N, C-alpha and C positions, 0 to 999 in steps of 0.2 A: 619416198622415205617410209619405211615400215614403222608401224606403231611399236614403240618400246615401252615397257613398264619400268619407270625410273623410280627407284625406292631410295628414300633419303634417310640417312642418319640425321640427327638434329643438332645436338651439342657439337660445336666445332665444325659444322657443315652448313646448316641453315642459319644458326645464330651463334653469337659469341656469348656464351654463358659463364665465362671464366670468373668475372667478379662475384657473382652469386655463389658459384660452386666453391671457390676458395674461401669466401667468408663463412660458408656453412661447414667446410672442412675444419677451419680454425675453431669454430664454435663447438663442434663435436669433440675435437681433440682436447680442447680446454676443459670441456665438461666432464671428461673422464680422467682428467689429470695427466694426459699424455703430453709430453713436452713437444711443442710444435717445432722447436729448433732441431729436433732429432728426426723429424718426419721427411727430411730431404726436400727436394723440389716438389712442392705441392702440385704445381701445374702439370708435371709429368704424369701424375696419377689420374688425371681427368680422362674418363672414357669407359672404364669397366663398370659393371653393375655396382651399386652402392656398397653392398656387403663386401665384395671383393676389393673395392677401392679402399675401404676402411682397414681391412686386413693388411693390404699392401702398405698402408701408411704406418703399420706397426701396432695397431690397436690389438691388445691381447684378446683371446677368445672370450674370457669371462666378461669383458667390457664391450663386446661388439654390439649386443642388443641395445645397450644404453646409448652408445655412440650413433647407432643407426637411428634411434628415436630422436636424439638431439639434432642430428643433421636434417632429418626429414621435417621435424617441427619448424625449424627456421626456414628451410627451403620452401615449404608450402606457404608460409606467411610472408616471406620477404625475398628469398633468393630467386624465385621464379621471375621476379620483375627486375632483377639486377642483370640484365642481358640486353643485347642489341642485335638486330639483323645485320649480317654481313652485306657490304656493298655489292650490288649486282644480283642478290638472291631473288628479289621480287621479279626483276626482269627475266632471270633464268626460268623461274616457274612459269611465267607468262609465255615465254618463247616455246617452252616444251609443250605447254597446253595448246598453243596455236599450231604447233607441228603435229598435233593429233596424238601425242603420247599420254599415257596414263601415269599419274603420280600417286605414290604411297609413302608411308614412313615405316621404319623399323629402328626403334631407338631403345637403348637399355635404360632410359629414363622411365620412371614410374608413370602409369597411365594418368593419374590425377594431375601431376605437374605438367605432363605433356599437353593435356587438354587445356589447362589454364594458360600455358604459354602460347599455344596455337590460337586460342581465342584472343589473347592479349594482342597478338600481332596481326590478327585478322586473316589467319591462314587456314582455318579449319576446313573451309569448303574447297581448298585447293586439292585435297587428297581424297582419292577414292576409298582408300583404306588407311586407317591410322593404327599402325602397329607399335605397341609400347610394352614395356615390362609390366608384369602384374604387381600390384601394390604389396602382395604378400611374399614377393621375391621368388615365387615358384617358377616363373618364366622370366628370366632376366638376362641371359647371355644373348649376344647378337645372333647366334645360330638359332636359339629357341624363338626369339622374337621374329626373326626373319621367316622361320618356318610357319609361325602363326599368320604372318602377313600373307605369305604365299597361299596358305590354306584358305584364307578369307577371299582371296582373289581367284579361287578355283583351280589352284595348282597349275599355273601357266608353265610352259616349257622354260627351263632355265635360260636358254638362249634368247628368249624374248624379254629378259629382264636384265637390268644392271642395278647395282647398289652404289650410291655415292656416299662415301664416308671418309673420316679423317684419321682413323687410327688403324694399327695393324689388326686389331680385333675385328674391325669391319671387314677387312680383306679376308681374314681367315674364316669368319662366320659366313660370309657369302660363299666361299669356296666349299664349305660343307654341303651347300645346296646346289653346287655347280653353277653358281651365279658369278659373273664377272663384276669386279669392283673398280669404279673410278675413284682414285684417291683424291681427296680434297686437301691439297697441299697448304691451303691457307689456315687450316685448323690446328689441332693440338699435337698431331704426330709429326708432320713435316714430310717432305718428299722422300728423304732417304729411308725413313721407317716404312713408308707405304710401298716403295719399290722393293725393299728387302722382303716384305711380306708377300709379294707377288701380285701387286695391283695390276689390273689389265691395262689401265692408263692412269696417268697422274695429271690432274688439272691444276694449273697454277692459281687460277681465280675462278669464281663462280661463272663468270662470263664465258669461260672456255668449255664448260660442260656441255652446253647444247650442241656445239660443233662436234664434239666427240661422239655424242649420241647420234647425231645426224650421219656420221660416217660408219655407224655400226652395220 
């Protein structure tokens, strides 16, 4: 079984961060006087970079900076801890490591909360490279963050890598670099969204991912 570089999205893939994200969305929307009842299904907006997520929620351009500040303020102090690991994730990471595979991350979450959460869950040392969005939002899309991760890993051949992510943005961002994506159907997007975006494979649970990687 050849060594594969397995790159993980985090929100909706490694951990369920929905409670903290939704609470911070509501806090930000309320803080700029935006009616939460008109924001649609908040859960469906989880995944994109923060500024994009707030804009998609209907926050007007003049209020985006303040909403961004309010969201991040609460997220860094409380929201990062309102999360839990998905069942089977620890076992998955261990199985991949035991199989000789290299692990990394590529998340549109900011680098500060990413490091806080990885340390909180005791996962920091699992990953050879921790790719995350910049705190100034200059590198935030999945394609940008994945590009940074691949660069830090010495630009491995795309065929030697897979990305495991739960939203169509993960599939599309990976495709920009010629990297196949294993869709995490247990996350926020669901199997139909992932398949429609062109996911290479769709895993029903974390425990299915190692077997998919082994067959690569």
